[in-house]
TORNU-522758 format. One record per residue (C-alpha): x, y, z; residue in one letter. Coordinates in Angstrom, 2 decimals. Layout:
N
<r><x>X</x><y>Y</y><z>Z</z><resn>A</resn></r>
...
//
This chain:
268
<r><x>-32.43</x><y>31.55</y><z>-58.59</z><resn>M</resn></r>
<r><x>-33.93</x><y>31.71</y><z>-62.07</z><resn>S</resn></r>
<r><x>-35.72</x><y>28.35</y><z>-61.79</z><resn>T</resn></r>
<r><x>-38.01</x><y>27.75</y><z>-58.82</z><resn>P</resn></r>
<r><x>-37.52</x><y>24.58</y><z>-56.76</z><resn>P</resn></r>
<r><x>-40.11</x><y>21.81</y><z>-56.89</z><resn>P</resn></r>
<r><x>-43.36</x><y>22.78</y><z>-55.13</z><resn>R</resn></r>
<r><x>-45.11</x><y>20.62</y><z>-52.53</z><resn>V</resn></r>
<r><x>-48.48</x><y>21.42</y><z>-50.97</z><resn>L</resn></r>
<r><x>-49.20</x><y>20.25</y><z>-47.41</z><resn>A</resn></r>
<r><x>-52.87</x><y>20.04</y><z>-46.40</z><resn>I</resn></r>
<r><x>-53.02</x><y>19.47</y><z>-42.66</z><resn>A</resn></r>
<r><x>-53.49</x><y>20.90</y><z>-39.18</z><resn>G</resn></r>
<r><x>-51.32</x><y>23.39</y><z>-37.34</z><resn>S</resn></r>
<r><x>-49.28</x><y>22.22</y><z>-34.33</z><resn>D</resn></r>
<r><x>-48.73</x><y>25.12</y><z>-31.95</z><resn>S</resn></r>
<r><x>-45.77</x><y>23.28</y><z>-30.41</z><resn>G</resn></r>
<r><x>-43.99</x><y>23.21</y><z>-33.77</z><resn>G</resn></r>
<r><x>-43.10</x><y>19.51</y><z>-33.85</z><resn>G</resn></r>
<r><x>-45.78</x><y>17.99</y><z>-36.10</z><resn>A</resn></r>
<r><x>-48.47</x><y>19.04</y><z>-38.55</z><resn>G</resn></r>
<r><x>-47.99</x><y>21.93</y><z>-40.94</z><resn>I</resn></r>
<r><x>-44.92</x><y>23.09</y><z>-39.05</z><resn>Q</resn></r>
<r><x>-43.17</x><y>19.72</y><z>-39.45</z><resn>A</resn></r>
<r><x>-44.22</x><y>19.62</y><z>-43.11</z><resn>D</resn></r>
<r><x>-42.62</x><y>22.96</y><z>-43.90</z><resn>L</resn></r>
<r><x>-39.43</x><y>22.19</y><z>-41.97</z><resn>K</resn></r>
<r><x>-39.05</x><y>18.88</y><z>-43.80</z><resn>T</resn></r>
<r><x>-39.64</x><y>20.45</y><z>-47.19</z><resn>M</resn></r>
<r><x>-37.10</x><y>23.21</y><z>-46.54</z><resn>L</resn></r>
<r><x>-34.53</x><y>20.67</y><z>-45.34</z><resn>A</resn></r>
<r><x>-34.99</x><y>18.63</y><z>-48.53</z><resn>L</resn></r>
<r><x>-34.80</x><y>21.57</y><z>-50.91</z><resn>G</resn></r>
<r><x>-38.40</x><y>21.96</y><z>-52.11</z><resn>V</resn></r>
<r><x>-40.78</x><y>24.89</y><z>-51.77</z><resn>H</resn></r>
<r><x>-43.50</x><y>24.11</y><z>-49.24</z><resn>G</resn></r>
<r><x>-47.01</x><y>25.56</y><z>-49.38</z><resn>M</resn></r>
<r><x>-49.87</x><y>25.03</y><z>-46.97</z><resn>T</resn></r>
<r><x>-53.61</x><y>24.60</y><z>-46.63</z><resn>V</resn></r>
<r><x>-54.50</x><y>24.72</y><z>-42.93</z><resn>V</resn></r>
<r><x>-57.51</x><y>22.53</y><z>-42.06</z><resn>C</resn></r>
<r><x>-57.48</x><y>22.83</y><z>-38.27</z><resn>A</resn></r>
<r><x>-55.69</x><y>24.66</y><z>-35.48</z><resn>V</resn></r>
<r><x>-54.52</x><y>22.73</y><z>-32.44</z><resn>T</resn></r>
<r><x>-53.59</x><y>23.88</y><z>-28.95</z><resn>A</resn></r>
<r><x>-50.74</x><y>21.43</y><z>-28.50</z><resn>Q</resn></r>
<r><x>-47.50</x><y>21.11</y><z>-26.59</z><resn>N</resn></r>
<r><x>-45.08</x><y>18.39</y><z>-25.48</z><resn>S</resn></r>
<r><x>-47.56</x><y>16.78</y><z>-23.09</z><resn>V</resn></r>
<r><x>-50.66</x><y>16.56</y><z>-25.28</z><resn>G</resn></r>
<r><x>-53.37</x><y>18.19</y><z>-27.36</z><resn>V</resn></r>
<r><x>-55.51</x><y>20.50</y><z>-25.26</z><resn>Q</resn></r>
<r><x>-57.97</x><y>21.21</y><z>-28.07</z><resn>G</resn></r>
<r><x>-58.46</x><y>21.61</y><z>-31.79</z><resn>Y</resn></r>
<r><x>-60.71</x><y>23.75</y><z>-33.95</z><resn>W</resn></r>
<r><x>-61.63</x><y>22.89</y><z>-37.53</z><resn>E</resn></r>
<r><x>-61.64</x><y>25.58</y><z>-40.17</z><resn>L</resn></r>
<r><x>-64.84</x><y>25.96</y><z>-42.18</z><resn>P</resn></r>
<r><x>-64.74</x><y>23.81</y><z>-45.32</z><resn>P</resn></r>
<r><x>-65.16</x><y>26.99</y><z>-47.37</z><resn>A</resn></r>
<r><x>-61.91</x><y>28.34</y><z>-45.90</z><resn>A</resn></r>
<r><x>-60.12</x><y>25.11</y><z>-46.80</z><resn>V</resn></r>
<r><x>-61.53</x><y>25.25</y><z>-50.33</z><resn>A</resn></r>
<r><x>-60.45</x><y>28.89</y><z>-50.71</z><resn>A</resn></r>
<r><x>-56.88</x><y>28.07</y><z>-49.72</z><resn>Q</resn></r>
<r><x>-56.77</x><y>25.17</y><z>-52.16</z><resn>L</resn></r>
<r><x>-58.18</x><y>27.28</y><z>-54.99</z><resn>D</resn></r>
<r><x>-55.73</x><y>30.09</y><z>-54.24</z><resn>S</resn></r>
<r><x>-52.58</x><y>27.96</y><z>-54.26</z><resn>V</resn></r>
<r><x>-53.51</x><y>25.49</y><z>-56.97</z><resn>L</resn></r>
<r><x>-55.06</x><y>28.15</y><z>-59.22</z><resn>G</resn></r>
<r><x>-51.88</x><y>30.22</y><z>-59.32</z><resn>D</resn></r>
<r><x>-48.79</x><y>28.35</y><z>-58.14</z><resn>I</resn></r>
<r><x>-49.65</x><y>24.70</y><z>-58.64</z><resn>G</resn></r>
<r><x>-47.87</x><y>21.77</y><z>-57.04</z><resn>A</resn></r>
<r><x>-45.63</x><y>18.92</y><z>-58.13</z><resn>Q</resn></r>
<r><x>-46.70</x><y>16.80</y><z>-55.16</z><resn>A</resn></r>
<r><x>-49.40</x><y>17.03</y><z>-52.49</z><resn>V</resn></r>
<r><x>-49.38</x><y>15.65</y><z>-48.95</z><resn>K</resn></r>
<r><x>-52.38</x><y>15.44</y><z>-46.63</z><resn>T</resn></r>
<r><x>-52.27</x><y>15.03</y><z>-42.86</z><resn>G</resn></r>
<r><x>-54.82</x><y>15.96</y><z>-40.21</z><resn>M</resn></r>
<r><x>-58.06</x><y>16.68</y><z>-42.08</z><resn>L</resn></r>
<r><x>-60.26</x><y>16.65</y><z>-38.94</z><resn>A</resn></r>
<r><x>-63.76</x><y>16.12</y><z>-40.39</z><resn>S</resn></r>
<r><x>-65.72</x><y>14.46</y><z>-43.17</z><resn>A</resn></r>
<r><x>-66.72</x><y>17.78</y><z>-44.83</z><resn>P</resn></r>
<r><x>-63.07</x><y>18.82</y><z>-44.97</z><resn>I</resn></r>
<r><x>-62.01</x><y>15.46</y><z>-46.40</z><resn>V</resn></r>
<r><x>-64.70</x><y>15.77</y><z>-49.05</z><resn>E</resn></r>
<r><x>-63.77</x><y>19.31</y><z>-50.08</z><resn>V</resn></r>
<r><x>-60.09</x><y>18.35</y><z>-50.27</z><resn>V</resn></r>
<r><x>-60.91</x><y>15.32</y><z>-52.41</z><resn>A</resn></r>
<r><x>-63.10</x><y>17.37</y><z>-54.73</z><resn>S</resn></r>
<r><x>-60.40</x><y>20.00</y><z>-55.29</z><resn>R</resn></r>
<r><x>-57.62</x><y>17.45</y><z>-55.78</z><resn>L</resn></r>
<r><x>-59.60</x><y>15.38</y><z>-58.29</z><resn>A</resn></r>
<r><x>-58.26</x><y>17.46</y><z>-61.18</z><resn>S</resn></r>
<r><x>-54.69</x><y>17.85</y><z>-59.90</z><resn>V</resn></r>
<r><x>-52.12</x><y>15.88</y><z>-61.88</z><resn>Q</resn></r>
<r><x>-49.52</x><y>15.42</y><z>-59.13</z><resn>A</resn></r>
<r><x>-48.57</x><y>12.58</y><z>-56.79</z><resn>P</resn></r>
<r><x>-50.69</x><y>12.51</y><z>-53.63</z><resn>L</resn></r>
<r><x>-49.31</x><y>11.23</y><z>-50.33</z><resn>V</resn></r>
<r><x>-52.04</x><y>10.57</y><z>-47.75</z><resn>V</resn></r>
<r><x>-51.00</x><y>10.34</y><z>-44.12</z><resn>D</resn></r>
<r><x>-54.26</x><y>9.17</y><z>-42.48</z><resn>P</resn></r>
<r><x>-53.70</x><y>11.02</y><z>-39.20</z><resn>V</resn></r>
<r><x>-56.16</x><y>9.80</y><z>-36.57</z><resn>A</resn></r>
<r><x>-54.50</x><y>10.45</y><z>-33.20</z><resn>V</resn></r>
<r><x>-51.64</x><y>12.52</y><z>-31.86</z><resn>S</resn></r>
<r><x>-48.40</x><y>11.08</y><z>-30.49</z><resn>K</resn></r>
<r><x>-50.01</x><y>11.37</y><z>-27.05</z><resn>H</resn></r>
<r><x>-53.12</x><y>9.38</y><z>-28.01</z><resn>G</resn></r>
<r><x>-55.46</x><y>12.35</y><z>-28.48</z><resn>D</resn></r>
<r><x>-58.08</x><y>11.90</y><z>-31.21</z><resn>S</resn></r>
<r><x>-57.71</x><y>14.24</y><z>-34.19</z><resn>L</resn></r>
<r><x>-60.71</x><y>13.06</y><z>-36.22</z><resn>L</resn></r>
<r><x>-64.38</x><y>13.87</y><z>-35.74</z><resn>S</resn></r>
<r><x>-67.03</x><y>11.17</y><z>-36.31</z><resn>P</resn></r>
<r><x>-67.38</x><y>10.24</y><z>-39.98</z><resn>G</resn></r>
<r><x>-63.96</x><y>11.50</y><z>-41.04</z><resn>A</resn></r>
<r><x>-62.38</x><y>8.05</y><z>-41.18</z><resn>L</resn></r>
<r><x>-65.08</x><y>6.72</y><z>-43.50</z><resn>E</resn></r>
<r><x>-64.69</x><y>9.81</y><z>-45.70</z><resn>A</resn></r>
<r><x>-60.96</x><y>9.10</y><z>-45.89</z><resn>L</resn></r>
<r><x>-61.69</x><y>5.53</y><z>-46.96</z><resn>R</resn></r>
<r><x>-64.20</x><y>6.40</y><z>-49.65</z><resn>T</resn></r>
<r><x>-63.25</x><y>9.87</y><z>-50.93</z><resn>A</resn></r>
<r><x>-59.49</x><y>10.31</y><z>-50.55</z><resn>L</resn></r>
<r><x>-57.74</x><y>6.93</y><z>-50.47</z><resn>L</resn></r>
<r><x>-58.87</x><y>6.02</y><z>-54.01</z><resn>P</resn></r>
<r><x>-56.98</x><y>9.10</y><z>-55.23</z><resn>M</resn></r>
<r><x>-53.75</x><y>8.44</y><z>-53.31</z><resn>A</resn></r>
<r><x>-50.44</x><y>7.66</y><z>-54.94</z><resn>T</resn></r>
<r><x>-49.24</x><y>6.33</y><z>-51.59</z><resn>V</resn></r>
<r><x>-50.90</x><y>6.08</y><z>-48.17</z><resn>V</resn></r>
<r><x>-48.71</x><y>5.89</y><z>-45.04</z><resn>T</resn></r>
<r><x>-50.62</x><y>4.49</y><z>-42.02</z><resn>P</resn></r>
<r><x>-48.91</x><y>3.51</y><z>-38.79</z><resn>N</resn></r>
<r><x>-50.14</x><y>0.31</y><z>-37.14</z><resn>L</resn></r>
<r><x>-52.95</x><y>2.00</y><z>-35.22</z><resn>Y</resn></r>
<r><x>-54.18</x><y>3.82</y><z>-38.32</z><resn>E</resn></r>
<r><x>-53.96</x><y>0.62</y><z>-40.36</z><resn>A</resn></r>
<r><x>-56.06</x><y>-1.14</y><z>-37.73</z><resn>E</resn></r>
<r><x>-58.67</x><y>1.63</y><z>-37.91</z><resn>L</resn></r>
<r><x>-58.79</x><y>1.49</y><z>-41.71</z><resn>L</resn></r>
<r><x>-59.07</x><y>-2.30</y><z>-41.90</z><resn>T</resn></r>
<r><x>-60.66</x><y>-3.43</y><z>-38.65</z><resn>G</resn></r>
<r><x>-57.74</x><y>-5.86</y><z>-38.29</z><resn>R</resn></r>
<r><x>-55.56</x><y>-6.36</y><z>-35.22</z><resn>S</resn></r>
<r><x>-51.90</x><y>-6.11</y><z>-36.24</z><resn>I</resn></r>
<r><x>-49.27</x><y>-7.77</y><z>-34.11</z><resn>G</resn></r>
<r><x>-46.62</x><y>-9.02</y><z>-36.52</z><resn>D</resn></r>
<r><x>-45.20</x><y>-8.59</y><z>-40.01</z><resn>E</resn></r>
<r><x>-47.56</x><y>-11.08</y><z>-41.65</z><resn>E</resn></r>
<r><x>-50.55</x><y>-9.19</y><z>-40.28</z><resn>Q</resn></r>
<r><x>-49.00</x><y>-5.99</y><z>-41.62</z><resn>M</resn></r>
<r><x>-48.95</x><y>-7.59</y><z>-45.09</z><resn>R</resn></r>
<r><x>-52.61</x><y>-8.57</y><z>-44.85</z><resn>R</resn></r>
<r><x>-53.58</x><y>-5.10</y><z>-43.67</z><resn>A</resn></r>
<r><x>-51.66</x><y>-3.55</y><z>-46.56</z><resn>A</resn></r>
<r><x>-53.68</x><y>-5.69</y><z>-48.97</z><resn>G</resn></r>
<r><x>-56.96</x><y>-4.63</y><z>-47.36</z><resn>D</resn></r>
<r><x>-55.98</x><y>-0.97</y><z>-47.60</z><resn>I</resn></r>
<r><x>-54.89</x><y>-1.39</y><z>-51.23</z><resn>A</resn></r>
<r><x>-58.40</x><y>-2.68</y><z>-51.97</z><resn>A</resn></r>
<r><x>-59.68</x><y>0.78</y><z>-50.98</z><resn>L</resn></r>
<r><x>-57.95</x><y>2.24</y><z>-54.04</z><resn>G</resn></r>
<r><x>-54.51</x><y>3.77</y><z>-53.32</z><resn>P</resn></r>
<r><x>-51.77</x><y>2.82</y><z>-55.76</z><resn>A</resn></r>
<r><x>-49.13</x><y>2.12</y><z>-53.09</z><resn>W</resn></r>
<r><x>-49.51</x><y>1.29</y><z>-49.39</z><resn>V</resn></r>
<r><x>-46.74</x><y>1.85</y><z>-46.83</z><resn>L</resn></r>
<r><x>-47.58</x><y>0.24</y><z>-43.48</z><resn>V</resn></r>
<r><x>-45.20</x><y>1.50</y><z>-40.79</z><resn>K</resn></r>
<r><x>-44.16</x><y>-1.08</y><z>-38.22</z><resn>G</resn></r>
<r><x>-42.39</x><y>1.12</y><z>-35.73</z><resn>G</resn></r>
<r><x>-44.84</x><y>0.31</y><z>-32.93</z><resn>H</resn></r>
<r><x>-43.97</x><y>-3.40</y><z>-32.98</z><resn>L</resn></r>
<r><x>-41.20</x><y>-4.63</y><z>-30.64</z><resn>P</resn></r>
<r><x>-37.67</x><y>-5.11</y><z>-31.95</z><resn>G</resn></r>
<r><x>-36.06</x><y>-3.32</y><z>-34.85</z><resn>N</resn></r>
<r><x>-38.71</x><y>-1.61</y><z>-37.00</z><resn>P</resn></r>
<r><x>-39.74</x><y>-2.86</y><z>-40.43</z><resn>V</resn></r>
<r><x>-41.98</x><y>-0.93</y><z>-42.81</z><resn>D</resn></r>
<r><x>-43.72</x><y>-2.68</y><z>-45.70</z><resn>L</resn></r>
<r><x>-44.46</x><y>-1.09</y><z>-49.08</z><resn>L</resn></r>
<r><x>-47.12</x><y>-2.84</y><z>-51.17</z><resn>L</resn></r>
<r><x>-46.83</x><y>-2.05</y><z>-54.89</z><resn>A</resn></r>
<r><x>-49.70</x><y>-1.90</y><z>-57.40</z><resn>P</resn></r>
<r><x>-48.58</x><y>-5.29</y><z>-58.78</z><resn>D</resn></r>
<r><x>-48.72</x><y>-6.91</y><z>-55.35</z><resn>G</resn></r>
<r><x>-45.00</x><y>-7.01</y><z>-54.66</z><resn>R</resn></r>
<r><x>-43.91</x><y>-6.12</y><z>-51.14</z><resn>V</resn></r>
<r><x>-40.70</x><y>-4.26</y><z>-50.36</z><resn>T</resn></r>
<r><x>-39.34</x><y>-4.47</y><z>-46.81</z><resn>R</resn></r>
<r><x>-37.61</x><y>-1.45</y><z>-45.31</z><resn>Y</resn></r>
<r><x>-35.85</x><y>-2.67</y><z>-42.19</z><resn>P</resn></r>
<r><x>-34.50</x><y>-0.05</y><z>-39.82</z><resn>G</resn></r>
<r><x>-32.78</x><y>0.28</y><z>-36.50</z><resn>R</resn></r>
<r><x>-34.48</x><y>1.11</y><z>-33.25</z><resn>R</resn></r>
<r><x>-33.42</x><y>4.54</y><z>-31.98</z><resn>V</resn></r>
<r><x>-33.77</x><y>4.64</y><z>-28.20</z><resn>I</resn></r>
<r><x>-35.43</x><y>7.96</y><z>-27.51</z><resn>T</resn></r>
<r><x>-38.76</x><y>9.30</y><z>-26.33</z><resn>R</resn></r>
<r><x>-38.45</x><y>12.41</y><z>-28.51</z><resn>H</resn></r>
<r><x>-40.31</x><y>11.26</y><z>-31.63</z><resn>T</resn></r>
<r><x>-43.04</x><y>13.87</y><z>-32.01</z><resn>H</resn></r>
<r><x>-43.77</x><y>14.49</y><z>-35.69</z><resn>G</resn></r>
<r><x>-42.32</x><y>11.33</y><z>-37.20</z><resn>T</resn></r>
<r><x>-45.40</x><y>10.46</y><z>-39.28</z><resn>G</resn></r>
<r><x>-45.86</x><y>13.95</y><z>-40.67</z><resn>C</resn></r>
<r><x>-42.16</x><y>14.18</y><z>-41.40</z><resn>T</resn></r>
<r><x>-42.02</x><y>10.87</y><z>-43.26</z><resn>L</resn></r>
<r><x>-45.05</x><y>11.63</y><z>-45.44</z><resn>A</resn></r>
<r><x>-43.72</x><y>15.11</y><z>-46.27</z><resn>S</resn></r>
<r><x>-40.31</x><y>13.70</y><z>-47.11</z><resn>A</resn></r>
<r><x>-41.88</x><y>11.15</y><z>-49.46</z><resn>I</resn></r>
<r><x>-43.86</x><y>13.94</y><z>-51.14</z><resn>A</resn></r>
<r><x>-40.72</x><y>16.06</y><z>-51.47</z><resn>A</resn></r>
<r><x>-38.80</x><y>13.28</y><z>-53.17</z><resn>H</resn></r>
<r><x>-41.73</x><y>12.51</y><z>-55.48</z><resn>L</resn></r>
<r><x>-41.82</x><y>16.19</y><z>-56.45</z><resn>A</resn></r>
<r><x>-38.12</x><y>15.95</y><z>-57.28</z><resn>M</resn></r>
<r><x>-38.83</x><y>13.07</y><z>-59.67</z><resn>G</resn></r>
<r><x>-38.16</x><y>9.94</y><z>-57.61</z><resn>A</resn></r>
<r><x>-40.29</x><y>6.84</y><z>-58.03</z><resn>Q</resn></r>
<r><x>-42.26</x><y>5.69</y><z>-55.00</z><resn>V</resn></r>
<r><x>-39.86</x><y>2.98</y><z>-53.71</z><resn>P</resn></r>
<r><x>-36.87</x><y>5.32</y><z>-53.98</z><resn>Q</resn></r>
<r><x>-38.83</x><y>8.19</y><z>-52.41</z><resn>A</resn></r>
<r><x>-39.74</x><y>5.98</y><z>-49.46</z><resn>V</resn></r>
<r><x>-36.14</x><y>4.83</y><z>-49.02</z><resn>E</resn></r>
<r><x>-34.78</x><y>8.38</y><z>-49.08</z><resn>A</resn></r>
<r><x>-37.53</x><y>9.64</y><z>-46.76</z><resn>A</resn></r>
<r><x>-36.81</x><y>6.88</y><z>-44.25</z><resn>K</resn></r>
<r><x>-33.11</x><y>7.77</y><z>-44.22</z><resn>E</resn></r>
<r><x>-33.98</x><y>11.40</y><z>-43.52</z><resn>Y</resn></r>
<r><x>-36.47</x><y>10.53</y><z>-40.78</z><resn>V</resn></r>
<r><x>-34.04</x><y>8.16</y><z>-39.06</z><resn>T</resn></r>
<r><x>-31.51</x><y>10.98</y><z>-38.84</z><resn>G</resn></r>
<r><x>-34.22</x><y>13.30</y><z>-37.53</z><resn>A</resn></r>
<r><x>-35.18</x><y>10.78</y><z>-34.83</z><resn>I</resn></r>
<r><x>-31.50</x><y>10.37</y><z>-33.93</z><resn>D</resn></r>
<r><x>-31.40</x><y>14.12</y><z>-33.35</z><resn>G</resn></r>
<r><x>-34.68</x><y>14.35</y><z>-31.42</z><resn>G</resn></r>
<r><x>-34.40</x><y>16.70</y><z>-28.48</z><resn>F</resn></r>
<r><x>-36.23</x><y>17.44</y><z>-25.21</z><resn>P</resn></r>
<r><x>-38.75</x><y>20.24</y><z>-25.33</z><resn>L</resn></r>
<r><x>-41.11</x><y>21.13</y><z>-22.50</z><resn>G</resn></r>
<r><x>-42.14</x><y>18.46</y><z>-19.99</z><resn>R</resn></r>
<r><x>-43.17</x><y>15.68</y><z>-22.36</z><resn>G</resn></r>
<r><x>-42.31</x><y>14.19</y><z>-25.77</z><resn>I</resn></r>
<r><x>-39.89</x><y>16.34</y><z>-27.73</z><resn>G</resn></r>
<r><x>-39.77</x><y>16.64</y><z>-31.54</z><resn>P</resn></r>
<r><x>-37.50</x><y>15.05</y><z>-34.08</z><resn>V</resn></r>
<r><x>-34.81</x><y>17.33</y><z>-35.45</z><resn>D</resn></r>
<r><x>-35.79</x><y>18.37</y><z>-38.96</z><resn>H</resn></r>
<r><x>-32.52</x><y>20.34</y><z>-39.29</z><resn>A</resn></r>
<r><x>-30.22</x><y>17.45</y><z>-38.34</z><resn>W</resn></r>
<r><x>-28.27</x><y>17.63</y><z>-41.58</z><resn>R</resn></r>
<r><x>-27.61</x><y>21.32</y><z>-41.06</z><resn>I</resn></r>
<r><x>-26.38</x><y>20.67</y><z>-37.53</z><resn>R</resn></r>
<r><x>-23.89</x><y>17.99</y><z>-38.53</z><resn>Q</resn></r>
<r><x>-20.28</x><y>19.11</y><z>-38.09</z><resn>P</resn></r>
<r><x>-18.44</x><y>19.95</y><z>-41.29</z><resn>V</resn></r>
<r><x>-15.22</x><y>18.07</y><z>-42.09</z><resn>G</resn></r>
//
């Protein structure tokens, strides 16, 4: 290959079980045809039944990774996930301030099992330091409630929360409605105030570990390939739905989505 594929940088935590975090980011990027790079912010001890612990990297180590990748290879899109602490959020924001590439912020706060992945002060740092830089932010309902202080129980409340989050500075806000009953609907709020609905179908499965990381990485991959935000979201949702369809049991708890579902489809 004489021309390298588009490059996407994932800044997140490592999932030792392989279903979410940096591991999900890289699998998604490979499946979608972009070159994935990583800045590891934290290491988790994690499996199908929960998160047994996590350890933040020193902010200097995060900064060194960012300087190494961005100073030599560069990126055509950046995605952030688990950032763990306020000092890490701040060092990431400071290094990304001069990067001219779309930024997808997945404001990871808890694991699929309900385990907290943010230390005190990190959420406020996300609000003030990173969200104003975001091209698109992708909170689920719980994360949207944390960011806004609103209770969200229906689509109208999702719209209001999206407006509150937009006031924090991101250009686009995608509020994911998968935790509401019925068929899921995600809402994308544009910079001009228009809202695009992305209705989906409910896949009956418990094996959904890594959906948020996968969606954000897929959006970043499509942005790196030149798509506009609404089209990137639509394509990412199609990929994630297939991955959820292919989710498989692993261990004794919640299994992961299948990032390689397109590869596993029968030919002909």
